[in-house]
Each structure stands twice: as structure tokens, then as C-alpha cells.
TORPAPA-306873 format. One line per field, with one value per atom (N, C-alpha, C): residue number from 1; residue in one letter; chain; atom name; x, y, z. Coordinates in nm, 3 decimals. Example, Ala and Ser with C-alpha at 12.3 -4.5 7.8 and 13.67 -1.06 7.14 Angstrom:
BEGIN
n	[1 | 1 | 1 | 2 | 2 | 2]
res	[A | A | A | S | S | S]
chain	[A | A | A | A | A | A]
atom	[N | CA | C | N | CA | C]
c1	[1.319 | 1.230 | 1.320 | 1.285 | 1.367 | 1.290]
c2	[-0.569 | -0.450 | -0.330 | -0.225 | -0.106 | 0.003]
c3	[0.780 | 0.780 | 0.780 | 0.708 | 0.714 | 0.787]
// end
This chain:
BEGIN
n	[1 | 1 | 1 | 2 | 2 | 2 | 3 | 3 | 3 | 4 | 4 | 4 | 5 | 5 | 5 | 6 | 6 | 6 | 7 | 7 | 7 | 8 | 8 | 8 | 9 | 9 | 9 | 10 | 10 | 10 | 11 | 11 | 11 | 12 | 12 | 12 | 13 | 13 | 13 | 14 | 14 | 14 | 15 | 15 | 15 | 16 | 16 | 16 | 17 | 17 | 17 | 18 | 18 | 18 | 19 | 19 | 19 | 20 | 20 | 20 | 21 | 21 | 21 | 22 | 22 | 22 | 23 | 23 | 23 | 24 | 24 | 24 | 25 | 25 | 25 | 26 | 26 | 26 | 27 | 27 | 27 | 28 | 28 | 28 | 29 | 29 | 29 | 30 | 30 | 30 | 31 | 31 | 31 | 32 | 32 | 32 | 33 | 33 | 33 | 34 | 34 | 34 | 35 | 35 | 35 | 36 | 36 | 36 | 37 | 37 | 37 | 38 | 38 | 38 | 39 | 39 | 39 | 40 | 40 | 40 | 41 | 41 | 41 | 42 | 42 | 42 | 43 | 43 | 43 | 44 | 44 | 44 | 45 | 45 | 45 | 46 | 46 | 46 | 47 | 47 | 47 | 48 | 48 | 48 | 49 | 49 | 49 | 50 | 50 | 50 | 51 | 51 | 51 | 52 | 52 | 52 | 53 | 53 | 53 | 54 | 54 | 54 | 55 | 55 | 55 | 56 | 56 | 56 | 57 | 57 | 57 | 58 | 58 | 58 | 59 | 59 | 59 | 60 | 60 | 60 | 61 | 61 | 61 | 62 | 62 | 62 | 63 | 63 | 63 | 64 | 64 | 64 | 65 | 65 | 65 | 66 | 66 | 66 | 67 | 67 | 67 | 68 | 68 | 68 | 69 | 69 | 69 | 70 | 70 | 70 | 71 | 71 | 71 | 72 | 72 | 72 | 73 | 73 | 73 | 74 | 74 | 74 | 75 | 75 | 75 | 76 | 76 | 76 | 77 | 77 | 77 | 78 | 78 | 78 | 79 | 79 | 79 | 80 | 80 | 80 | 81 | 81 | 81 | 82 | 82 | 82 | 83 | 83 | 83 | 84 | 84 | 84 | 85 | 85 | 85 | 86 | 86 | 86 | 87 | 87 | 87 | 88 | 88 | 88 | 89 | 89 | 89 | 90 | 90 | 90 | 91 | 91 | 91 | 92 | 92 | 92 | 93 | 93 | 93 | 94 | 94 | 94 | 95 | 95 | 95 | 96 | 96 | 96 | 97 | 97 | 97 | 98 | 98 | 98 | 99 | 99 | 99 | 100 | 100 | 100 | 101 | 101 | 101 | 102 | 102 | 102 | 103 | 103 | 103 | 104 | 104 | 104 | 105 | 105 | 105 | 106 | 106 | 106 | 107 | 107 | 107 | 108 | 108 | 108 | 109 | 109 | 109 | 110 | 110 | 110 | 111 | 111 | 111]
res	[M | M | M | V | V | V | L | L | L | V | V | V | A | A | A | C | C | C | G | G | G | P | P | P | F | F | F | T | T | T | P | P | P | S | S | S | D | D | D | G | G | G | V | V | V | A | A | A | F | F | F | E | E | E | P | P | P | L | L | L | S | S | S | D | D | D | L | L | L | L | L | L | E | E | E | V | V | V | V | V | V | A | A | A | R | R | R | D | D | D | R | R | R | P | P | P | D | D | D | V | V | V | C | C | C | I | I | I | L | L | L | F | F | F | G | G | G | P | P | P | F | F | F | L | L | L | D | D | D | A | A | A | K | K | K | H | H | H | E | E | E | Q | Q | Q | V | V | V | E | E | E | S | S | S | C | C | C | Q | Q | Q | L | L | L | L | L | L | G | G | G | S | S | S | F | F | F | S | S | S | D | D | D | A | A | A | F | F | F | R | R | R | L | L | L | C | C | C | L | L | L | R | R | R | T | T | T | I | I | I | I | I | I | E | E | E | G | G | G | T | T | T | R | R | R | S | S | S | A | A | A | G | G | G | S | S | S | Q | Q | Q | L | L | L | V | V | V | L | L | L | V | V | V | P | P | P | S | S | S | L | L | L | R | R | R | D | D | D | V | V | V | S | S | S | H | H | H | D | D | D | F | F | F | V | V | V | Y | Y | Y | P | P | P | Q | Q | Q | P | P | P | P | P | P | F | F | F | P | P | P | F | F | F | P | P | P | D | D | D | L | L | L | P | P | P | K | K | K | E | E | E | D | D | D | R | R | R | A | A | A]
chain	[A | A | A | A | A | A | A | A | A | A | A | A | A | A | A | A | A | A | A | A | A | A | A | A | A | A | A | A | A | A | A | A | A | A | A | A | A | A | A | A | A | A | A | A | A | A | A | A | A | A | A | A | A | A | A | A | A | A | A | A | A | A | A | A | A | A | A | A | A | A | A | A | A | A | A | A | A | A | A | A | A | A | A | A | A | A | A | A | A | A | A | A | A | A | A | A | A | A | A | A | A | A | A | A | A | A | A | A | A | A | A | A | A | A | A | A | A | A | A | A | A | A | A | A | A | A | A | A | A | A | A | A | A | A | A | A | A | A | A | A | A | A | A | A | A | A | A | A | A | A | A | A | A | A | A | A | A | A | A | A | A | A | A | A | A | A | A | A | A | A | A | A | A | A | A | A | A | A | A | A | A | A | A | A | A | A | A | A | A | A | A | A | A | A | A | A | A | A | A | A | A | A | A | A | A | A | A | A | A | A | A | A | A | A | A | A | A | A | A | A | A | A | A | A | A | A | A | A | A | A | A | A | A | A | A | A | A | A | A | A | A | A | A | A | A | A | A | A | A | A | A | A | A | A | A | A | A | A | A | A | A | A | A | A | A | A | A | A | A | A | A | A | A | A | A | A | A | A | A | A | A | A | A | A | A | A | A | A | A | A | A | A | A | A | A | A | A | A | A | A | A | A | A | A | A | A | A | A | A | A | A | A | A | A | A | A | A | A | A | A | A | A | A | A | A | A | A | A | A | A | A | A | A]
atom	[N | CA | C | N | CA | C | N | CA | C | N | CA | C | N | CA | C | N | CA | C | N | CA | C | N | CA | C | N | CA | C | N | CA | C | N | CA | C | N | CA | C | N | CA | C | N | CA | C | N | CA | C | N | CA | C | N | CA | C | N | CA | C | N | CA | C | N | CA | C | N | CA | C | N | CA | C | N | CA | C | N | CA | C | N | CA | C | N | CA | C | N | CA | C | N | CA | C | N | CA | C | N | CA | C | N | CA | C | N | CA | C | N | CA | C | N | CA | C | N | CA | C | N | CA | C | N | CA | C | N | CA | C | N | CA | C | N | CA | C | N | CA | C | N | CA | C | N | CA | C | N | CA | C | N | CA | C | N | CA | C | N | CA | C | N | CA | C | N | CA | C | N | CA | C | N | CA | C | N | CA | C | N | CA | C | N | CA | C | N | CA | C | N | CA | C | N | CA | C | N | CA | C | N | CA | C | N | CA | C | N | CA | C | N | CA | C | N | CA | C | N | CA | C | N | CA | C | N | CA | C | N | CA | C | N | CA | C | N | CA | C | N | CA | C | N | CA | C | N | CA | C | N | CA | C | N | CA | C | N | CA | C | N | CA | C | N | CA | C | N | CA | C | N | CA | C | N | CA | C | N | CA | C | N | CA | C | N | CA | C | N | CA | C | N | CA | C | N | CA | C | N | CA | C | N | CA | C | N | CA | C | N | CA | C | N | CA | C | N | CA | C | N | CA | C | N | CA | C | N | CA | C | N | CA | C | N | CA | C | N | CA | C | N | CA | C | N | CA | C | N | CA | C | N | CA | C | N | CA | C | N | CA | C | N | CA | C | N | CA | C | N | CA | C | N | CA | C | N | CA | C | N | CA | C | N | CA | C]
c1	[8.909 | 9.018 | 9.054 | 9.127 | 9.175 | 9.329 | 9.395 | 9.545 | 9.570 | 9.629 | 9.648 | 9.798 | 9.853 | 9.989 | 10.020 | 10.103 | 10.150 | 10.296 | 10.337 | 10.445 | 10.520 | 10.658 | 10.708 | 10.732 | 10.728 | 10.758 | 10.915 | 11.000 | 11.148 | 11.229 | 11.345 | 11.428 | 11.499 | 11.540 | 11.578 | 11.724 | 11.777 | 11.916 | 11.894 | 11.759 | 11.764 | 11.613 | 11.573 | 11.427 | 11.402 | 11.443 | 11.430 | 11.289 | 11.235 | 11.098 | 11.091 | 11.223 | 11.234 | 11.141 | 11.090 | 10.984 | 10.870 | 10.808 | 10.695 | 10.704 | 10.804 | 10.833 | 10.802 | 10.847 | 10.814 | 10.685 | 10.617 | 10.450 | 10.390 | 10.432 | 10.346 | 10.382 | 10.492 | 10.487 | 10.375 | 10.363 | 10.272 | 10.106 | 10.097 | 9.968 | 9.948 | 10.049 | 10.066 | 10.008 | 10.081 | 10.068 | 9.933 | 9.890 | 9.766 | 9.654 | 9.642 | 9.534 | 9.442 | 9.450 | 9.327 | 9.225 | 9.118 | 9.008 | 9.030 | 9.093 | 9.119 | 9.251 | 9.296 | 9.464 | 9.448 | 9.472 | 9.470 | 9.600 | 9.652 | 9.800 | 9.796 | 9.847 | 9.869 | 9.985 | 10.010 | 10.127 | 10.194 | 10.318 | 10.377 | 10.432 | 10.425 | 10.456 | 10.609 | 10.645 | 10.785 | 10.766 | 10.831 | 10.831 | 10.905 | 10.846 | 10.918 | 11.023 | 11.044 | 11.144 | 11.253 | 11.251 | 11.357 | 11.468 | 11.592 | 11.719 | 11.734 | 11.719 | 11.759 | 11.661 | 11.542 | 11.450 | 11.483 | 11.489 | 11.560 | 11.676 | 11.770 | 11.891 | 11.896 | 11.768 | 11.758 | 11.843 | 11.863 | 11.957 | 11.873 | 11.732 | 11.662 | 11.714 | 11.705 | 11.750 | 11.623 | 11.514 | 11.394 | 11.321 | 11.200 | 11.117 | 11.031 | 10.969 | 10.895 | 10.764 | 10.709 | 10.580 | 10.660 | 10.750 | 10.803 | 10.833 | 10.896 | 10.906 | 10.783 | 10.682 | 10.537 | 10.477 | 10.506 | 10.450 | 10.518 | 10.665 | 10.715 | 10.660 | 10.640 | 10.576 | 10.442 | 10.347 | 10.228 | 10.237 | 10.283 | 10.304 | 10.344 | 10.436 | 10.500 | 10.383 | 10.304 | 10.179 | 10.066 | 10.051 | 9.947 | 9.978 | 10.107 | 10.152 | 10.190 | 10.213 | 10.250 | 10.129 | 9.998 | 9.862 | 9.762 | 9.816 | 9.708 | 9.679 | 9.769 | 9.723 | 9.646 | 9.684 | 9.582 | 9.461 | 9.401 | 9.266 | 9.228 | 9.316 | 9.270 | 9.232 | 9.126 | 9.074 | 9.193 | 9.249 | 9.347 | 9.284 | 9.295 | 9.256 | 9.413 | 9.446 | 9.577 | 9.518 | 9.585 | 9.543 | 9.667 | 9.655 | 9.763 | 9.792 | 9.955 | 9.986 | 10.021 | 10.030 | 10.051 | 10.202 | 10.272 | 10.411 | 10.457 | 10.366 | 10.418 | 10.462 | 10.562 | 10.613 | 10.546 | 10.472 | 10.405 | 10.250 | 10.208 | 10.081 | 10.068 | 9.937 | 9.940 | 9.912 | 9.958 | 9.986 | 9.859 | 9.739 | 9.627 | 9.531 | 9.445 | 9.352 | 9.220 | 9.115 | 9.109 | 9.180 | 9.244 | 9.324 | 9.259 | 9.294 | 9.219 | 9.271 | 9.198 | 9.263 | 9.382 | 9.441 | 9.586 | 9.513 | 9.611 | 9.545 | 9.634 | 9.543 | 9.600 | 9.554 | 9.624 | 9.581 | 9.626 | 9.728 | 9.776 | 9.748 | 9.669 | 9.648 | 9.534 | 9.545 | 9.446 | 9.317 | 9.214 | 9.088 | 9.061 | 9.089 | 9.046 | 9.119 | 9.236 | 9.290 | 9.247 | 9.148 | 9.107 | 8.962 | 8.897 | 8.781 | 8.765]
c2	[6.840 | 6.875 | 7.019 | 7.101 | 7.241 | 7.254 | 7.281 | 7.303 | 7.469 | 7.538 | 7.688 | 7.693 | 7.789 | 7.815 | 7.952 | 8.029 | 8.147 | 8.166 | 8.262 | 8.276 | 8.363 | 8.407 | 8.398 | 8.261 | 8.207 | 8.074 | 8.047 | 8.140 | 8.155 | 8.165 | 8.099 | 8.142 | 8.244 | 8.286 | 8.434 | 8.462 | 8.341 | 8.353 | 8.308 | 8.306 | 8.277 | 8.277 | 8.280 | 8.265 | 8.148 | 8.049 | 7.911 | 7.834 | 7.873 | 7.843 | 7.708 | 7.662 | 7.521 | 7.518 | 7.618 | 7.605 | 7.558 | 7.625 | 7.582 | 7.444 | 7.400 | 7.267 | 7.162 | 7.196 | 7.106 | 7.104 | 7.210 | 7.243 | 7.155 | 7.150 | 7.072 | 6.923 | 6.877 | 6.745 | 6.722 | 6.790 | 6.759 | 6.755 | 6.865 | 6.849 | 6.730 | 6.696 | 6.574 | 6.436 | 6.441 | 6.340 | 6.321 | 6.438 | 6.458 | 6.476 | 6.530 | 6.558 | 6.612 | 6.753 | 6.818 | 6.866 | 6.885 | 6.949 | 7.074 | 7.144 | 7.299 | 7.346 | 7.403 | 7.428 | 7.605 | 7.673 | 7.808 | 7.856 | 7.944 | 7.993 | 8.135 | 8.186 | 8.342 | 8.402 | 8.498 | 8.531 | 8.608 | 8.661 | 8.700 | 8.580 | 8.581 | 8.459 | 8.490 | 8.628 | 8.666 | 8.791 | 8.811 | 8.926 | 9.035 | 9.163 | 9.283 | 9.310 | 9.245 | 9.264 | 9.153 | 9.080 | 9.014 | 9.061 | 9.010 | 9.075 | 9.083 | 8.956 | 8.991 | 9.073 | 9.106 | 9.185 | 9.331 | 9.348 | 9.499 | 9.544 | 9.456 | 9.483 | 9.447 | 9.435 | 9.420 | 9.306 | 9.199 | 9.092 | 8.974 | 8.978 | 8.873 | 8.874 | 8.755 | 8.734 | 8.766 | 8.778 | 8.790 | 8.921 | 8.932 | 9.026 | 8.969 | 9.048 | 9.000 | 8.916 | 8.948 | 8.862 | 8.748 | 8.725 | 8.619 | 8.504 | 8.576 | 8.483 | 8.449 | 8.534 | 8.480 | 8.377 | 8.388 | 8.282 | 8.150 | 8.154 | 8.025 | 7.998 | 8.066 | 8.011 | 7.965 | 8.041 | 8.001 | 7.869 | 7.851 | 7.697 | 7.566 | 7.614 | 7.531 | 7.477 | 7.571 | 7.544 | 7.459 | 7.515 | 7.442 | 7.299 | 7.282 | 7.149 | 7.064 | 7.127 | 7.032 | 6.997 | 7.061 | 7.034 | 6.969 | 6.975 | 6.894 | 6.759 | 6.664 | 6.538 | 6.518 | 6.614 | 6.596 | 6.632 | 6.690 | 6.738 | 6.839 | 6.919 | 7.019 | 7.134 | 7.212 | 7.342 | 7.419 | 7.548 | 7.638 | 7.746 | 7.830 | 7.968 | 8.041 | 8.144 | 8.205 | 8.375 | 8.420 | 8.530 | 8.623 | 8.738 | 8.822 | 8.903 | 8.910 | 9.006 | 9.149 | 9.226 | 9.366 | 9.367 | 9.272 | 9.255 | 9.188 | 9.139 | 9.071 | 9.161 | 9.140 | 9.238 | 9.220 | 9.120 | 9.096 | 9.152 | 9.213 | 9.221 | 9.380 | 9.449 | 9.573 | 9.568 | 9.691 | 9.703 | 9.805 | 9.760 | 9.847 | 9.769 | 9.859 | 9.787 | 9.832 | 9.757 | 9.605 | 9.551 | 9.447 | 9.396 | 9.341 | 9.354 | 9.283 | 9.139 | 9.044 | 8.903 | 8.913 | 8.789 | 8.815 | 8.778 | 8.844 | 8.831 | 8.704 | 8.635 | 8.503 | 8.508 | 8.608 | 8.596 | 8.455 | 8.418 | 8.298 | 8.172 | 8.159 | 8.046 | 7.959 | 7.835 | 7.735 | 7.761 | 7.765 | 7.786 | 7.680 | 7.548 | 7.432 | 7.453 | 7.542 | 7.579 | 7.694 | 7.749 | 7.869 | 7.848 | 7.736 | 7.729 | 7.736]
c3	[10.367 | 10.408 | 10.351 | 10.442 | 10.368 | 10.405 | 10.321 | 10.364 | 10.338 | 10.424 | 10.417 | 10.443 | 10.363 | 10.376 | 10.329 | 10.407 | 10.386 | 10.338 | 10.237 | 10.176 | 10.262 | 10.239 | 10.111 | 10.080 | 9.957 | 9.922 | 9.855 | 9.894 | 9.836 | 9.979 | 9.978 | 10.077 | 10.054 | 10.179 | 10.158 | 10.089 | 10.056 | 9.975 | 9.836 | 9.785 | 9.618 | 9.601 | 9.471 | 9.436 | 9.360 | 9.428 | 9.339 | 9.388 | 9.481 | 9.532 | 9.593 | 9.652 | 9.705 | 9.827 | 9.923 | 10.015 | 9.940 | 9.842 | 9.746 | 9.704 | 9.643 | 9.615 | 9.741 | 9.836 | 9.950 | 9.978 | 9.992 | 10.016 | 9.927 | 9.801 | 9.689 | 9.719 | 9.776 | 9.795 | 9.920 | 9.994 | 10.106 | 10.042 | 9.943 | 9.879 | 9.791 | 9.746 | 9.645 | 9.758 | 9.862 | 9.935 | 10.016 | 10.083 | 10.156 | 10.076 | 9.946 | 9.849 | 9.919 | 9.963 | 10.038 | 9.935 | 9.978 | 9.869 | 9.837 | 9.930 | 9.898 | 9.943 | 9.862 | 9.916 | 9.871 | 9.998 | 9.986 | 10.014 | 9.937 | 9.937 | 9.943 | 10.057 | 10.077 | 10.031 | 9.978 | 9.932 | 10.057 | 10.047 | 9.885 | 9.832 | 9.698 | 9.623 | 9.589 | 9.569 | 9.531 | 9.611 | 9.731 | 9.832 | 9.782 | 9.781 | 9.752 | 9.853 | 9.965 | 10.062 | 10.050 | 9.938 | 9.927 | 9.883 | 9.927 | 9.919 | 9.750 | 9.675 | 9.528 | 9.463 | 9.504 | 9.466 | 9.479 | 9.605 | 9.638 | 9.572 | 9.544 | 9.475 | 9.322 | 9.283 | 9.117 | 9.079 | 9.153 | 9.094 | 9.022 | 8.987 | 8.919 | 8.796 | 8.735 | 8.593 | 8.501 | 8.531 | 8.472 | 8.497 | 8.486 | 8.504 | 8.619 | 8.716 | 8.839 | 8.778 | 8.671 | 8.602 | 8.556 | 8.494 | 8.461 | 8.595 | 8.686 | 8.816 | 8.873 | 8.839 | 8.908 | 8.819 | 8.687 | 8.605 | 8.631 | 8.665 | 8.692 | 8.824 | 8.924 | 9.050 | 9.028 | 8.937 | 8.919 | 8.833 | 8.762 | 8.660 | 8.762 | 8.852 | 8.955 | 9.054 | 9.099 | 9.169 | 9.109 | 8.985 | 8.906 | 8.854 | 8.835 | 8.798 | 8.888 | 9.020 | 9.134 | 9.197 | 9.176 | 9.269 | 9.132 | 9.044 | 8.942 | 8.970 | 9.002 | 9.037 | 9.169 | 9.246 | 9.390 | 9.357 | 9.270 | 9.233 | 9.328 | 9.391 | 9.478 | 9.419 | 9.478 | 9.432 | 9.489 | 9.397 | 9.448 | 9.452 | 9.576 | 9.590 | 9.640 | 9.554 | 9.554 | 9.604 | 9.721 | 9.768 | 9.779 | 9.705 | 9.708 | 9.830 | 9.830 | 9.951 | 9.919 | 9.996 | 9.970 | 9.933 | 9.972 | 9.924 | 9.792 | 9.726 | 9.586 | 9.491 | 9.442 | 9.353 | 9.220 | 9.174 | 9.071 | 9.046 | 9.164 | 9.181 | 9.225 | 9.194 | 9.264 | 9.381 | 9.471 | 9.616 | 9.680 | 9.612 | 9.656 | 9.734 | 9.826 | 9.890 | 9.854 | 9.827 | 9.840 | 9.731 | 9.737 | 9.623 | 9.517 | 9.377 | 9.287 | 9.276 | 9.210 | 9.205 | 9.089 | 9.102 | 9.015 | 8.863 | 8.750 | 8.662 | 8.586 | 8.523 | 8.462 | 8.295 | 8.228 | 8.087 | 8.018 | 8.036 | 7.960 | 8.017 | 8.124 | 8.197 | 8.107 | 8.080 | 8.004 | 8.079 | 8.010 | 8.066 | 8.161 | 8.147 | 8.255 | 8.388 | 8.374 | 8.510 | 8.578 | 8.534 | 8.588 | 8.666 | 8.653 | 8.716 | 8.856]
// end
């Protein structure tokens, strides 16, 4: 079974990733073999991003999102595929897009 979802994964009035949490509940319940998530994970067009109201950096927000995804899918045993969007603020907006950099991700989570 393959589960596919597209971002943005935040509501328009905040960056708390509630829609992502709801999606992760579905992943934990249905336990897909592969979970493909298309960005944007943190949208460049988000109101708080455009008005510079985030409390941390873009990379910090993406790390939080990534940690939430990994921890939320670990028990399901799903293979994760993360596809960046041109509107991801924490990623290069060039085409073709390079993969997300994961320098501090544990080796067992990179497979």
C-alpha cells in the first residue's frame, strides 16, 4: 500500500503542523508500505513566513517538521519519501531540485 500526501502541512493561521499530525495518525493506523510526502513542508507563501513572524529559523522549523514525521511513522514501519516543493522555505528553489539535506539525521533513519 502506498500513501501519498501533498503539503502544505500547516494551517493558514499558524505553523503548528496540526494537519501533519492528523496525517501521521492515518499512517500509524493504516501502516502503508510507502509514504510519499510532497512539500511544501513550510510554505514560502505562508502568512507568518512572509511577514517574518516565525520564532525560529526556517531550518529549525523544517527540522521540527522532519522530526515529527520520522517519530510519527517509525512504529508504522513505512518507507518515507520526501519530495521538496519549489515553495519550501528551507530548501533551494532551483530545478531540478536536489534532495533535502539531512546532516544530523541518525544513520538508521536515512535508509
